[in-house]
Each structure stands twice: as C-alpha cells, then as structure tokens.
C-alpha positions in Angstrom: 61.2 139.5 59.0 60.2 140.6 62.4 56.8 139.0 63.6 56.4 140.3 67.2 58.6 142.3 70.0 57.7 142.8 73.5 57.1 146.1 72.7 53.8 146.5 70.6 54.3 149.8 69.7 58.0 149.1 68.5 58.6 149.4 65.1 61.0 150.1 62.5 61.3 153.4 60.1 58.6 153.2 57.6 57.7 149.6 58.7 54.5 148.8 60.9 54.1 145.4 61.3 50.9 143.4 62.2 51.7 143.7 66.2 51.9 147.2 66.1 49.4 149.3 68.3 49.3 152.7 69.7 48.9 151.3 73.5 51.1 150.5 76.1 51.5 146.9 77.0 49.1 145.5 78.9 49.5 142.1 80.9 48.3 139.8 83.0 49.8 136.6 84.9 49.3 133.7 87.4 51.7 131.4 89.1 51.5 127.9 87.6 51.2 126.5 91.5 49.6 127.9 94.7 50.0 125.8 97.7 47.0 125.8 100.1 49.3 125.3 103.4 51.0 128.6 102.5 47.9 130.7 101.1 44.5 130.5 100.5 44.7 133.3 97.8 45.5 133.5 94.2 47.8 136.2 93.4 47.2 137.7 90.0 49.9 140.3 88.6 48.7 143.1 86.5 51.4 145.1 84.1 51.2 148.1 82.2 54.2 149.2 80.6 54.9 152.7 78.6 51.5 154.3 79.1 53.7 157.7 79.3 53.7 157.0 75.6 50.2 156.0 75.4 48.2 157.3 78.2 45.0 155.0 79.5 42.4 155.2 81.8 42.0 151.8 83.3 38.6 151.1 84.3 38.1 147.6 85.6 39.4 144.2 85.9 37.6 141.1 86.3 39.0 137.9 87.5 37.0 134.7 86.7 38.1 131.4 88.1 36.8 128.1 86.9 37.0 124.7 89.1 35.8 121.2 88.6 32.7 122.1 90.7 32.1 125.8 90.8 33.1 129.3 89.3 33.9 132.3 90.8 34.0 136.0 89.8 35.5 139.1 91.3 35.6 143.0 89.5 38.2 145.2 90.7 37.3 149.2 90.1 40.2 151.2 89.2 39.0 154.3 87.4 42.4 155.8 87.3 44.5 157.7 84.6 47.8 156.1 83.8 50.6 157.8 82.4 53.8 156.6 83.6 56.7 154.0 82.3 55.7 151.2 84.7 52.7 150.0 86.7 51.7 146.7 88.7 49.1 145.4 90.9 48.8 142.2 92.7 45.2 141.3 92.8 44.3 138.7 95.3 41.6 136.4 95.1 40.2 133.8 97.8 40.1 130.4 96.5 39.5 128.7 99.7 36.0 127.6 98.6 38.0 125.4 95.8 39.1 122.0 96.8 42.5 121.6 96.5 44.6 119.2 94.3 43.0 120.6 91.2 43.9 122.8 88.3 42.2 125.9 88.1 41.2 128.0 85.0 41.5 131.7 84.9 40.6 134.5 83.1 41.4 138.1 83.2 39.1 140.8 81.6 40.3 144.4 81.1 38.4 147.6 80.4 40.3 150.5 79.3 39.8 154.1 78.1 42.0 155.2 75.4 41.2 158.8 74.0 37.7 158.0 75.2 37.3 155.0 73.3 36.2 151.7 75.4 38.8 148.9 75.0 37.8 145.3 76.3 40.5 142.5 75.9 41.0 139.5 77.9 44.5 138.6 79.6 46.6 141.0 77.4 46.5 143.4 74.6 49.1 141.5 72.3 47.4 141.3 68.7 47.6 137.5 67.6 48.3 135.5 70.6 45.8 133.4 72.0 43.6 134.6 74.8 43.1 130.8 76.1 42.7 130.8 79.9 45.8 130.7 82.5 45.9 127.4 84.4 47.4 127.2 87.7 47.2 124.2 90.1 45.6 124.5 93.7 48.0 122.0 95.8 47.2 121.0 99.3 51.0 120.3 99.9 54.3 121.8 98.7 56.5 119.6 96.6 58.4 116.8 98.5 61.7 118.3 99.0 64.3 116.7 100.7 65.0 117.5 103.9 67.1 120.8 104.2 66.5 121.6 100.6 64.8 124.3 99.0 63.2 125.4 95.7 64.6 128.1 93.9 64.9 130.3 90.6 68.5 130.9 89.6 67.7 132.8 86.4 65.3 135.7 86.5 64.9 139.1 84.3 63.1 141.7 86.7 62.1 145.1 85.7 65.7 146.2 85.2 65.8 144.1 82.2 63.7 146.4 79.5 64.4 146.6 75.7 62.6 146.5 72.8 62.6 142.6 73.1 62.0 142.0 76.4 61.1 142.9 79.9 60.2 141.7 83.6 58.5 142.4 86.1 59.4 144.4 89.3 61.2 142.6 92.1 58.5 143.1 94.8 55.6 141.5 92.8 58.0 138.8 91.5 58.6 138.2 95.2 54.8 137.7 95.9 54.2 135.3 93.1 57.6 133.4 93.8 56.6 132.7 97.7 53.1 131.6 96.3 54.7 128.8 94.2 56.6 127.5 97.1 60.1 128.9 96.4 62.4 130.1 98.9 64.9 132.4 97.2 65.7 134.1 93.8 68.5 135.3 91.7 68.1 138.6 89.8 70.2 138.1 86.6 69.3 141.1 84.3 70.9 141.5 80.9 74.2 143.2 81.2 73.6 145.5 78.3 70.4 146.7 80.1 71.8 147.3 83.2 74.4 150.0 81.7 71.4 151.8 80.2 70.0 155.3 80.6 67.0 155.1 82.3 64.8 156.5 79.7 66.1 154.7 76.9 67.4 151.2 76.2 69.5 152.7 72.9 72.1 155.0 75.1 74.3 153.9 78.3 75.0 155.7 81.3 78.7 155.4 82.8 76.7 156.4 86.1 75.2 153.0 86.0 71.7 154.2 87.5 69.6 151.0 86.7 72.7 148.9 88.2 72.4 151.0 91.5 68.7 150.8 91.7 68.8 146.9 91.0 71.2 146.4 94.0 68.8 148.8 96.1 65.7 147.1 95.2 67.4 143.6 96.1 68.6 144.8 99.6 65.1 146.3 100.4 63.2 142.9 99.4 65.7 140.6 100.3 64.8 138.9 103.8 65.6 135.6 105.7 62.2 134.1 104.9 62.9 134.9 101.2 66.3 135.2 99.8 67.1 137.7 97.1 70.8 137.9 95.6 71.6 140.3 92.8 73.4 139.3 89.6 73.9 139.6 85.9 73.7 137.8 82.7 76.6 138.9 81.2 77.1 138.8 77.3 80.4 137.4 76.7 82.7 135.8 74.0 83.7 132.3 74.2 87.0 130.6 72.9 85.6 130.6 69.6 84.8 134.4 69.7 81.1 133.6 69.7 78.9 135.6 71.9 77.5 133.3 74.9 75.7 134.4 78.0 76.9 133.9 81.6 75.5 134.4 84.8 77.5 136.2 87.6 75.9 135.8 91.3 76.0 137.8 94.2 78.5 141.0 92.5 79.9 144.1 94.3 80.8 145.6 90.7 79.1 145.5 87.4 80.7 143.7 84.7 80.3 145.3 81.5 78.8 143.1 78.1 76.9 144.4 75.4 78.5 142.2 72.1 74.6 140.7 71.2 72.7 144.0 73.0 71.7 145.2 69.2 72.3 148.5 70.3 74.3 149.2 67.7 73.2 147.9 64.1 75.8 145.3 62.6 78.2 145.6 65.7 77.3 142.0 67.2 80.9 141.1 68.2 81.9 140.1 71.8 83.0 143.0 73.9 85.2 141.0 76.0 86.0 137.5 77.0 85.7 135.0 80.0 89.6 134.7 80.1 89.8 138.8 81.0 86.9 138.2 83.7 88.9 135.5 85.2 92.2 137.0 85.1 90.8 140.4 86.6 89.0 138.2 89.3 92.1 136.5 90.6 94.6 139.8 90.1 91.8 141.5 92.4 91.9 138.5 95.1 95.6 138.7 95.0 95.2 142.3 95.5 93.1 142.2 98.5 95.1 139.4 100.0 98.1 141.4 100.4 96.3 144.5 101.8 94.6 142.3 104.3 97.8 140.9 105.2 99.4 144.1 105.6 96.7 145.2 107.9 96.3 142.0 109.7 99.3 140.3 110.5 99.4 137.0 111.3 99.5 136.2 115.1 99.6 133.0 117.3 95.9 133.3 117.9 93.3 133.5 115.2 89.7 133.3 114.9 87.5 132.0 112.2 85.4 134.6 110.1 81.8 134.5 111.3 79.7 132.5 108.7 77.6 135.1 106.7 73.9 134.4 106.6 73.7 134.1 102.9 74.6 130.5 102.0 75.2 130.9 98.6 78.8 131.0 97.3 78.1 131.0 93.8 80.0 133.6 91.6 79.9 132.4 87.8 78.1 129.7 86.6 76.8 128.9 82.9 72.9 129.1 82.3 71.4 125.9 83.1 68.3 125.1 85.3 68.6 124.2 88.6 65.5 122.9 90.7 66.8 122.8 94.3 69.7 124.0 96.5 70.6 122.4 99.8 71.9 124.9 102.7 
C-alpha cells in the first residue's frame, strides 16, 4: 500500500489515500548550519508547488526562532494570488542578536486562503508528518578543513527532478542555502528519467529535451568562481546482473538516456541500457575526436600545453557515494 508521495494531490484511480489534499504542496526548510563569519542572517526557503492545479492566496508567513536566552519573531506579509507550477522565496532573518555556537529552533507558520477559507499550518502542509521545529546550528566559524580543501555536495536533485515521488528546489535558492552552510561547490544530478520529460507532465517524454537544456542554462547562470556548480545526471542503468542501479555522470555535454526504474510505464522496469554500452560509446567517441584533432592539427616540432580550465573537477562517471571534501 502507498502511504505517502511527494505530491499530496497524487492518487491512483478510485483510491484516495490519507495524504490526499486538494492543495498545492507547501513546504519550508532551513540550513542545518549557518556560519556567522559568512553571514549573520538565517535563510528560510519557502516552496509552493502545483498551485496552478489548486490556486491559493498566500497571506502571511511568520518565522519564530528560539535560542537559549531569547526568542525572536518576524512576520512577512504577501497577500498574493498563486496560480503557477512553482513558486519559491528565500526569507532572511537577522540572527546577530543570538550568541553563536548554539542550536536554534525555528518554526515557520503559514496562513493561506483556499476558496475563501483560511488555512493555517506549521512548516508544511503534509498530513501526518511531524510539525516539530527545525534545528539549525549557529556557528562562530566554519568547519576545520585542511588547507586548499573545500566542502561540497556531489549529489543533489533540483527542480528538474519532478515527479509523483520527489521534487527538488530551484538552483538559485539551493545556491543560497548551500553557501550559508559553508559549501563551496555543488553537482546538479537530476534523474535521467526526469530530464527527458515534457515540461508539463512527468509521464510523457520530449525528444527535444527542454528540461535538460533548461537545467544546463540554469547551471551556467548560477555558476561562478565564488561558488562552482556543475551539471550532471543520476542515470538509471543496468549492472552485470541486469538490475537497475544509479550512476552519477558529471559535467556532461550530451544527455544520457536511462529510464529503467522510472515507473513511467507500469510493469516495465527492466534496465534500458547498460554501463558497458556507455563506456564503449564514450571510448569510440573519444577515438573519433582524437582522429579529428590529429587531422586538423598535425604534430609539429613545437607544442604547447593546453591552458588549464578554471573548473578543478575531472569526474566523469562515479558510483553514488557521499564525499565530504574535495581538494583543488
């Protein structure tokens, strides 16, 4: 039995489970850590998804922060009508009055109108989930990295992963939240079976790959020397046992298809392609590019080293695993 989905308005035909609500998904989030030496403000992320299906009026958001010795509260008035697929805001709260090196408890209270009826809830509108306060560690200094090492997130799903099971935040908001924690770079690794979808439905594919192309453009827009962002995929692919596994591909120039466990078509969940195919294809492509380069630029007595790229990463394909730090 299905107990929960990312979409609270998703249901099977004739089956309306306990999580079902005729509302958009409304959630908030805070970073697990804020570093005072980087910023004295706490960013609070607000996401409202699928209000084009269930329009609402966002009236007010109240953020309450509890410290060891004091409490602060701030109201944000909106009074806006939302009828769009995705809406997000970063609300920033000055926490300079709190002493650093303590855990802050945060509550986010929403007031909305749906069909002229006022609805109030805390943190999110997911039925059955705990509404206990968020916790954020307010730190005086960043974590003690070795010299020339940088904290990172190598596996992140953004807004371009969006289906009935999961969805992520927009890349611009993610960058703000990641910097507040103390990260220096980020890999965008959305699911391959989401990146080839039509923009308006996750059950149909578009051969023109509008989501893939928008993700690449979004990464280019938000990437900077101060905070590096690289595009990639989490590819559904078959292993030697013909089982679906997931593989991270980083800094790709071309989309790699993979939808074996996408659940886009019922009872069709076998691997679509296998790692050996991708490895063979990449090898053949590399050989073709090498031959082309040798034809266009024949060897001479003098040679120069190619200029080093500003991107310090050379990862291509990596199995899913958590890495905490990367050295430049």
